[in-house]
C-alpha positions in Angstrom: -5.3 2.4 15.6 -2.0 1.0 14.2 1.0 3.1 14.0 4.2 2.6 12.1 7.7 2.7 13.6 9.5 4.7 10.9 9.4 8.4 9.8 9.0 7.4 6.2 5.8 5.4 6.8 2.2 6.9 6.7 -0.3 4.4 8.2 -4.0 4.4 7.1 -6.3 6.7 9.0 -8.4 3.7 9.9 -7.9 -0.1 9.9 -9.6 -2.0 7.1 -9.8 1.1 4.9 -10.8 -0.1 1.4 -10.3 1.6 -2.0 -11.5 0.5 -5.4 -9.2 0.9 -8.4 -9.6 -0.1 -12.0 -7.1 -2.6 -13.4 -5.7 -2.4 -17.0 -8.9 -4.2 -18.3 -11.2 -1.6 -16.6 -12.3 -4.1 -14.0 -12.8 -2.8 -10.4 -10.5 -4.2 -7.8 -11.0 -3.7 -4.0 -7.8 -3.2 -2.0 -7.3 -2.7 1.7 -4.8 0.2 2.2 -2.0 -0.9 4.5 0.1 2.3 4.4 2.3 4.5 2.4 6.1 4.5 2.3 8.2 7.6 1.2 11.3 6.4 -0.7 13.7 8.3 -2.9 11.4 11.3 -3.2 8.4 9.1 -4.3 5.4 7.6 -2.6 4.5 4.0 -2.6 1.3 2.5 -1.4 0.9 -1.0 0.0 -2.3 -2.9 -0.4 -4.0 -6.2 0.3 -6.4 -7.4 -2.5 -9.8 -8.1 -0.9 -12.2 -10.8 -1.9 -14.8 -13.0 -0.4 -12.1 -15.5 0.4 -9.7 -12.9 1.7 -11.6 -10.1 3.5 -10.1 -6.9 4.9 -8.0 -7.3 8.0 -7.0 -10.9 6.9 -3.6 -11.8 5.5 -2.1 -12.7 2.1 0.0 -11.2 -0.7 0.8 -7.5 -0.6 0.7 -5.3 -3.7 3.0 -2.3 -4.0 1.8 0.6 -6.2 3.6 3.9 -6.9 1.6 7.1 -6.4 1.6 8.9 -9.7 -0.8 11.7 -9.0 -1.9 13.7 -5.9 -5.2 15.5 -5.4 -5.6 19.1 -4.3 -5.1 18.0 -0.6 -1.8 16.3 -1.5 -3.5 12.9 -1.1 -2.8 10.0 -3.5 -5.2 10.1 -6.4 -3.7 7.7 -8.9 -1.4 4.6 -8.7 0.6 2.4 -11.0 2.3 -0.9 -10.6 6.0 -0.6 -9.8 7.8 -1.9 -12.9 11.4 -1.8 -11.5 11.9 -5.0 -9.4 14.9 -3.5 -7.6 12.8 -0.5 -6.5 9.9 -2.7 -5.5 12.3 -4.8 -3.3 13.7 -1.7 -1.7 10.4 -0.1 -0.8 9.0 -3.5 0.3 12.0 -3.8 2.7 11.2 -0.3 4.0 7.5 -1.3 4.5 8.5 -4.4 6.3 10.9 -2.5 8.6 8.3 0.2 9.3 5.5 -2.3 10.0 7.5 -5.1 11.7 5.5 -4.6 14.9 2.2 -4.6 13.0 2.4 -7.5 10.5 4.0 -10.9 10.4 6.1 -11.4 7.3 7.2 -14.8 6.1 
C-alpha cells in the first residue's frame, strides 16, 4: 500500500480504487482515486480519469476536485471542479509534495 509523506495527505485505502461520478451532462465518468489533500480548511481529491486506453494504475493527466459534501462517516460524498486557478495550483503543489515518492511528475 502506498503512503503519503505529508500530514495533510490522505492516501486511498487501496491502490486502483475506482469511483464513478456524473459529469455536468449526466454521463458517468470512472476515476481512479489518488488521494485527498487538506488545504485551507477544505478537502481536495485527486483523480486519474480511467478509460480503455488509460486503465487504473497507469499515468496521465490528474484531475483535482473539491469535496463539497461529506457522508455520515465524514467521508467525501460529493465533488466539484476547482474553479479558482490559484487554489488549484496551490493544492496540486501540496499533492505533488505529499506524493513525490509515489508518482513521477513532469
